[in-house]
C-alpha angles and dihedrals in degrees: 000000000000111000125207090222089055091060119104113269091245090060093045092050091049090049094050095044091050092051092050092052090047094048091047092049091047097052101033095047088060111082127194111207127206094224127193111237121195128191122255109261118181092321098316135040137272115256127258101035116228090245135114116267108207130195111245090211133021118270116223145218106211109146115082094025127103114274111279093022127110140167107225116206131198103204128208124181104201152142095057112195143155089042115180116182121186138167112272135050133136096290096055098250121072140333117215129192122197150161123236147153129251108215108199115191103193133194128171130224134197110010088000093057107140094032109127130169140159111206127181122203124187117223143175120216148167130228128191124206133196119234114299128213103239109202097026117117089220122039132177126187140159121248137192131208108212123221116276141140137219127198142177125199131204099021111160090248101026123052084189133355121179128186114198122188121201123213098289132180132228145153142234133209124194127197121183114233098215139345129326114320095024124124123266134243105230124210106181137155144175126207098215128198103209138182121203117196123182144174116197119236120247111260094021129107087257094057112137089016124115137145147126127249124193122194144129132264140169124233118190140177100230132053120180110221120201114233112260114283087225087079090070089050092051089049090054089046089055089049091055091049090054090048087053093052091048089051092053090051090050094050092050 
């Protein structure tokens, strides 16, 4: 019987290395999405879906801070409620009003390294959607996020912070999960033009700082998350266990 442990070291190294590469590819190439699912409603869905919209990259506060310093913000638009959708709007489909929450996860850089805050701002907004295709298993339509603003006052770090959105375009794709009457997967995004204005609160690390930063950022409903890389390590560990068993068989 040919034993693995009797093979030359170079062959054993190649075998182990190849197994590691294969297991890493196998597990990391499989993705688990955190999809938005919206309930079936008269052949389509109500807009906006009651799902989180997450920023694909951090937004930033730059102006008004020292050179080389930023406040990076992971943005989530969530907790949609009081949604009212009616025929009409600027895209010839529907107009929807809603309440929601802006979740701002902040972290400082440069001279503000170590600054971390999570701030929640309530807001009301309006979205317009182009005509949908009720009854179709797959539906695509353009959307528009109408201009609005949300503010908080008297925060421990921000005497005032205001986020303004200009009219911004987006798109939504619906894919029915099963047969007729089943819910839809929703892949939706908005490319927002935003303006963040702030005034630092007295006694905080932001005291004497104020400014306004305008930029663009995408928020979207679906983020694909790779499977944990630890799965590859577990696969390699299993390989070593099998090798140990084979070694004992060879010894006997």
